[in-house]
C-alpha positions as CSV (number, residue, x, y, z in Angstrom):
1,M,-47.1,12.7,33.1
2,H,-48.7,12.7,29.8
3,I,-48.2,15.6,27.0
4,G,-50.1,15.8,23.9
5,I,-48.5,17.4,20.9
6,I,-50.5,18.8,17.9
7,G,-48.7,18.1,14.8
8,C,-46.2,14.6,13.8
9,G,-43.0,16.1,12.4
10,Q,-39.6,16.0,13.3
11,L,-40.1,18.3,16.3
12,A,-42.5,16.3,17.9
13,R,-40.2,13.3,17.5
14,L,-37.5,15.1,19.1
15,M,-39.6,16.5,21.9
16,A,-40.9,13.1,22.5
17,L,-37.7,11.2,22.6
18,A,-36.3,14.0,25.2
19,G,-39.5,13.3,27.0
20,K,-39.6,9.5,27.2
21,S,-36.1,9.4,29.1
22,M,-38.0,11.7,31.8
23,G,-40.7,9.0,32.0
24,I,-43.2,11.2,30.3
25,R,-46.0,9.6,27.9
26,F,-47.0,11.3,24.8
27,S,-49.9,11.3,22.2
28,F,-50.0,12.9,18.8
29,V,-52.6,14.8,16.9
30,A,-52.3,14.4,12.8
31,I,-53.8,17.4,10.8
32,G,-55.2,16.8,7.6
33,D,-53.0,14.5,5.5
34,E,-49.6,15.0,7.2
35,S,-47.2,11.9,7.6
36,T,-47.0,10.5,11.2
37,S,-43.7,8.4,10.2
38,C,-41.7,10.7,12.5
39,V,-43.6,9.8,15.5
40,E,-44.2,6.1,14.9
41,E,-44.1,3.9,18.0
42,L,-43.5,7.0,20.3
43,G,-47.3,7.2,21.3
44,P,-50.8,6.9,20.0
45,V,-51.5,9.0,17.0
46,I,-54.9,10.6,16.6
47,Q,-56.3,11.9,13.3
48,W,-58.3,15.4,13.9
49,H,-61.1,16.2,11.5
50,E,-63.7,19.2,12.1
51,N,-66.6,16.4,13.2
52,I,-64.6,15.6,16.4
53,S,-65.2,17.4,19.5
54,T,-62.6,18.5,21.6
55,S,-64.1,16.1,24.5
56,G,-63.8,13.3,21.9
57,L,-60.2,14.3,20.8
58,L,-59.1,14.5,24.5
59,Q,-60.3,11.1,25.3
60,A,-58.9,9.7,22.4
61,M,-55.4,11.2,23.3
62,G,-55.8,9.7,26.8
63,H,-56.4,12.8,28.6
64,P,-52.8,14.5,28.8
65,E,-52.1,17.1,31.5
66,V,-50.9,19.5,28.9
67,I,-51.1,20.0,25.3
68,T,-48.0,21.6,23.0
69,V,-47.4,22.3,19.4
70,E,-44.6,21.3,17.2
71,R,-45.5,24.4,14.5
72,E,-47.4,27.4,14.5
73,D,-49.5,26.7,11.3
74,V,-52.2,24.8,13.5
75,D,-55.8,25.7,14.0
76,A,-55.7,28.4,16.6
77,H,-59.8,27.9,17.3
78,L,-59.0,24.2,18.1
79,L,-55.9,25.2,20.6
80,L,-58.5,27.6,22.1
81,E,-61.4,25.0,22.8
82,L,-58.8,22.7,24.0
83,S,-57.7,25.6,26.6
84,M,-61.1,25.5,28.0
85,K,-60.5,21.9,29.2
86,V,-56.9,21.3,29.5
87,K,-53.7,23.5,29.8
88,V,-52.1,24.6,26.2
89,H,-48.7,25.9,26.2
90,P,-47.8,28.3,24.7
91,S,-51.1,30.0,24.7
92,P,-53.4,29.9,21.7
93,E,-53.1,33.6,21.6
94,S,-49.4,33.2,21.2
95,V,-49.5,30.8,18.6
96,A,-52.3,32.7,16.5
97,T,-50.1,36.1,16.8
98,C,-47.0,34.1,15.5
99,Q,-48.7,32.5,12.6
100,N,-49.8,35.8,10.9
101,R,-47.1,37.9,9.8
102,L,-49.2,41.0,10.2
103,K,-50.3,40.3,13.9
104,E,-46.5,39.5,14.9
105,K,-45.5,42.8,13.3
106,L,-48.0,44.7,14.8
107,A,-47.3,42.9,18.5
108,L,-43.5,43.5,18.1
109,N,-44.1,47.1,17.3
110,K,-46.5,47.5,20.3
111,L,-43.8,46.3,22.6
112,K,-41.4,48.8,20.8
113,I,-39.1,45.7,19.9
114,P,-36.9,46.4,16.7
115,S,-38.1,44.6,13.8
116,T,-37.7,44.6,9.8
117,P,-39.3,47.8,8.4
118,W,-42.7,46.6,6.8
119,F,-45.8,47.9,4.8
120,S,-49.1,45.8,4.7
121,V,-50.4,45.5,1.1
122,T,-54.0,44.3,-0.1
123,N,-54.3,45.7,-3.6
124,R,-52.1,47.2,-6.3
125,D,-52.4,50.6,-5.1
126,T,-50.8,49.7,-1.6
127,L,-48.2,47.8,-3.4
128,E,-47.2,50.7,-5.5
129,R,-47.2,52.9,-2.0
130,A,-44.9,50.2,-0.5
131,I,-42.5,50.3,-3.5
132,E,-42.2,54.0,-3.6
133,L,-41.6,53.8,0.3
134,F,-38.7,50.8,0.0
135,N,-37.8,50.7,-3.7
136,F,-36.5,47.6,-5.4
137,P,-35.3,45.2,-4.3
138,I,-38.0,44.2,-2.0
139,V,-39.2,41.1,-0.1
140,I,-42.8,40.0,-0.5
141,K,-44.1,37.4,2.0
142,S,-47.4,35.7,2.5
143,L,-49.3,36.5,5.8
144,E,-49.4,32.7,6.6
145,Q,-47.7,29.5,5.7
146,G,-44.2,30.9,5.5
147,Y,-41.3,29.1,6.5
148,D,-38.3,27.1,4.7
149,G,-38.4,30.0,2.1
150,K,-42.0,29.1,1.3
151,N,-44.5,31.9,0.1
152,Q,-42.1,34.8,0.0
153,W,-40.2,36.0,-2.9
154,Q,-37.4,38.5,-3.6
155,I,-38.4,41.1,-6.4
156,H,-35.4,43.1,-8.1
157,D,-37.3,44.9,-10.5
158,Q,-40.7,45.7,-12.3
159,K,-40.3,42.8,-14.3
160,Q,-40.0,40.2,-11.7
161,L,-42.9,41.9,-9.7
162,D,-45.2,41.7,-12.9
163,Q,-44.5,38.0,-13.1
164,L,-45.6,37.4,-9.7
165,L,-48.7,39.4,-10.2
166,E,-49.7,37.4,-13.3
167,N,-49.7,34.4,-11.1
168,T,-51.6,35.5,-8.2
169,T,-55.3,36.0,-7.7
170,T,-55.0,37.5,-4.1
171,I,-52.7,40.3,-2.8
172,N,-52.5,40.0,0.7
173,W,-48.8,40.6,1.7
174,I,-46.2,41.8,4.0
175,V,-43.7,44.0,1.8
176,E,-40.3,44.5,3.2
177,P,-37.1,46.1,2.0
178,K,-34.3,43.6,1.4
179,I,-32.2,43.9,4.5
180,D,-28.4,44.5,4.1
181,F,-27.5,42.6,7.3
182,I,-24.3,41.4,8.5
183,K,-25.5,37.7,9.4
184,E,-28.5,35.8,10.5
185,T,-28.6,34.7,14.2
186,S,-31.3,33.4,16.7
187,L,-31.8,33.5,20.5
188,I,-33.7,30.7,22.0
189,G,-35.3,31.2,25.0
190,V,-37.6,29.2,27.6
191,R,-39.8,30.7,30.2
192,S,-41.7,28.1,32.5
193,A,-45.1,28.2,33.7
194,T,-43.4,29.2,37.2
195,G,-42.1,32.4,35.3
196,E,-38.7,31.1,35.2
197,I,-36.6,32.2,32.3
198,K,-33.3,31.1,30.5
199,F,-31.6,31.7,27.2
200,Y,-29.2,29.8,25.3
201,P,-26.2,31.3,23.8
202,L,-27.0,33.2,20.4
203,T,-26.9,30.9,17.6
204,E,-25.4,31.9,14.1
205,K,-27.4,30.6,11.2
206,H,-26.4,29.8,7.4
207,H,-29.2,29.5,5.1
208,E,-29.2,28.4,1.4
209,N,-32.5,28.9,-0.7
210,G,-34.3,30.1,2.6
211,I,-33.8,26.6,4.5
212,L,-31.2,26.5,7.3
213,R,-28.3,24.5,6.2
214,A,-26.2,24.8,9.5
215,S,-25.8,26.5,12.8
216,I,-22.9,27.3,15.4
217,A,-23.4,28.5,18.8
218,P,-22.2,30.9,20.8
219,D,-22.4,33.7,18.1
220,D,-19.6,35.2,19.9
221,H,-18.8,38.1,17.6
222,I,-21.7,40.3,18.7
223,D,-21.2,42.9,21.2
224,E,-22.3,42.4,24.7
225,S,-24.7,45.4,24.8
226,V,-26.4,44.2,21.6
227,K,-26.8,40.6,23.3
228,R,-28.3,42.2,26.4
229,E,-30.7,44.3,24.5
230,I,-31.9,41.0,22.4
231,E,-32.5,38.9,25.5
232,E,-34.1,42.3,26.9
233,S,-36.5,42.2,24.1
234,L,-37.6,38.4,24.5
235,T,-37.8,38.8,28.1
236,Q,-40.2,41.6,27.7
237,L,-42.3,39.7,25.3
238,F,-42.4,36.6,27.4
239,H,-43.7,38.5,30.5
240,K,-46.1,40.6,28.3
241,W,-47.9,37.4,26.7
242,Q,-47.0,35.3,29.7
243,Y,-45.6,33.0,27.6
244,V,-44.7,29.3,28.7
245,G,-42.4,27.3,26.6
246,V,-39.6,27.6,24.1
247,M,-39.5,30.3,21.8
248,A,-36.9,31.2,18.8
249,M,-36.4,35.0,18.1
250,E,-34.8,35.0,14.5
251,L,-32.7,38.1,13.9
252,F,-30.7,40.0,11.5
253,I,-27.5,41.5,13.1
254,L,-26.9,44.9,11.4
255,P,-23.9,47.4,11.9
256,D,-25.7,49.3,14.5
257,G,-27.9,46.6,16.3
258,F,-30.2,44.3,15.1
259,V,-34.0,43.8,14.0
260,V,-36.2,40.7,14.7
261,N,-37.1,39.1,11.2
262,E,-39.8,36.6,13.1
263,L,-40.8,34.7,15.7
264,A,-41.3,31.0,16.5
265,P,-43.3,29.8,19.2
266,R,-41.7,26.3,19.6
267,V,-38.7,24.5,19.7
268,H,-36.5,25.4,16.5
269,N,-34.3,23.9,13.9
270,S,-31.3,26.4,14.8
271,G,-31.7,24.9,18.2
272,H,-31.0,21.3,17.6
273,W,-27.3,21.7,18.7
274,T,-28.6,22.1,22.1
275,D,-29.1,18.2,22.2
276,N,-25.7,18.0,23.6
277,S,-24.1,16.3,27.0
278,M,-23.1,19.6,28.1
279,L,-26.4,21.3,28.5
280,T,-30.1,20.7,28.8
281,S,-31.6,20.5,25.4
282,Q,-34.4,22.8,24.0
283,F,-36.6,19.8,23.7
284,E,-36.2,18.9,27.4
285,N,-36.3,22.2,28.8
286,H,-39.8,23.0,26.5
287,I,-41.1,20.0,28.6
288,R,-39.7,21.0,31.5
289,A,-41.5,24.5,31.2
290,I,-44.7,23.5,30.1
291,L,-44.9,21.1,33.2
292,G,-43.9,23.6,35.7
293,M,-40.6,22.0,36.4
294,A,-37.2,23.8,36.9
295,I,-35.5,24.7,33.9
296,G,-32.4,22.9,33.1
297,S,-28.8,24.3,32.1
298,T,-28.7,26.5,29.2
299,E,-24.9,27.4,29.8
300,L,-22.4,25.9,26.9
301,N,-18.8,25.4,27.7
302,G,-17.1,25.6,24.1
303,F,-18.6,25.4,20.9
304,A,-21.6,23.5,19.4
305,G,-22.9,23.4,15.9
306,M,-25.4,21.4,13.6
307,V,-25.6,20.6,10.0
308,N,-29.0,19.5,8.3
309,I,-29.4,16.6,6.3
310,L,-31.8,18.0,3.5
311,G,-33.2,15.5,0.8
312,T,-30.6,15.2,-2.3
313,D,-29.9,13.0,-4.9
314,A,-27.0,11.5,-3.7
315,N,-26.8,8.1,-1.8
316,E,-28.4,8.0,1.5
317,S,-25.2,6.4,2.9
318,F,-22.6,9.0,3.9
319,E,-19.6,9.0,6.4
320,V,-21.1,10.5,9.8
321,P,-18.1,12.0,11.8
322,S,-16.9,9.5,14.7
323,E,-17.6,12.5,17.1
324,G,-20.8,13.5,15.3
325,K,-24.4,12.7,16.6
326,L,-26.6,11.8,14.0
327,H,-30.4,12.1,14.6
328,M,-32.6,10.8,11.2
329,Y,-36.4,11.7,11.4
330,N,-37.8,8.6,9.7
331,K,-38.6,10.4,6.6
332,T,-38.7,9.3,2.8
333,H,-36.4,11.2,0.7
334,K,-37.5,14.3,-1.3
335,P,-35.5,17.3,-2.5
336,N,-34.8,19.9,0.2
337,R,-36.7,18.0,2.8
338,K,-35.2,17.8,6.3
339,L,-34.4,14.2,6.8
340,G,-32.0,14.6,9.7
341,H,-29.3,16.3,11.3
342,I,-25.8,16.0,12.9
343,N,-24.7,17.5,15.7
344,L,-21.0,18.2,16.7
345,S,-18.9,20.1,19.4
346,D,-15.4,21.1,20.3
347,N,-13.8,23.4,22.8
348,S,-12.3,25.5,19.7
349,R,-14.4,27.4,17.3
350,H,-11.8,27.1,14.8
351,N,-12.0,23.2,15.1
352,L,-15.5,23.0,15.2
353,L,-15.8,25.0,11.9
354,N,-13.5,22.4,10.3
355,K,-15.8,19.7,11.5
356,L,-19.0,21.4,10.2
357,N,-17.4,22.0,6.6
358,K,-16.1,18.5,6.6
359,T,-19.6,17.1,7.6
360,E,-21.3,19.0,4.9
361,N,-19.2,18.3,2.5
362,A,-19.5,14.5,3.2
363,I,-23.3,14.8,2.9
364,Y,-23.7,17.4,-0.3
365,L,-20.4,17.1,-2.3
366,S,-21.7,14.6,-4.6
367,S,-25.6,16.1,-4.8
368,R,-26.6,18.2,-7.7
369,F,-29.3,19.5,-5.5
370,A,-26.9,21.1,-3.0
371,P,-26.2,24.4,-3.1
372,T,-22.4,25.7,-3.0
373,S,-20.6,24.5,0.2
374,V,-20.6,27.2,3.2
375,D,-17.4,28.3,4.6
376,Y,-18.4,29.3,8.2
377,S,-15.9,31.8,8.4
378,G,-18.4,34.1,7.0
379,Q,-17.7,33.7,3.1
380,R,-18.8,31.5,0.6
381,A,-16.8,28.7,-0.7
């Protein structure tokens, strides 16, 4: 079997590494000037440009049986044209919806899935209406290209808003109130081409400056009725979209329930902990799903977690805990760039929290780029 992946980043790398152990071949499509270092020696890389036909692209890739994506910011028209000649999972329509915040919000509203309140603004008049509706503080987000805290701004007062407006030429945003949430979590689910659906345990997430710093699963401090409602929401979306592959539903947990912050139609950073000997990883299950194979186990015994290795000015060498599983992405150093991650597990949540803190301190303690260390009991250290 042969899978083509649009994109050459770390998610493409991790999918290919999982698939190679299953005897699956891969080829990759590089878009624009993106680096291909993550997928070196994992399969042929084809540079896409507008003058290449879809037939020519598929021929250069070696005619894969199915094509998937490692991120949502890809050319939806390219995916649509490819889907006329080869299976594309997830569908071009799903990717196009998730790559645009307004389309995504409207899709969630249509399915009556609770999401963060929002207001679409296209000029200063509608922006003023949004502020009247929500009051400060607000969060302004671009419709596209918003990930790892990019292209979104927390605005606390009129002065900050004026500064943003001075440095922008186009207003085409989503405005949301700043949500007073208890914590951030995500549900990673997978639906096969055969219609089989499974979910991983809810994952508790810890961010710094909009970038995922660490995660732990299961997030077992959420009421069972809320967990069921979250899973039912993603199940509803899977069926409505006839979705195939892994999807992450990112959530804010509230005192009285939850709201969806955003969707990711792909394997997701918060699910890297699933690369664990106790269950089938999100990477393997994505491959299984898009090939129509049975989905592997998503049940976790005990606790698992992950710490991201973000680019710092510290020495690259740090001590990896003996029980930790290190993944490096073959990237060059750059501040805040995701260079790799370390997975950890334990039968005790308390012991795992200690391991996560120890690991994070080993990576970041001497780094001036590093934010304050996270205490995973829920407080900031």
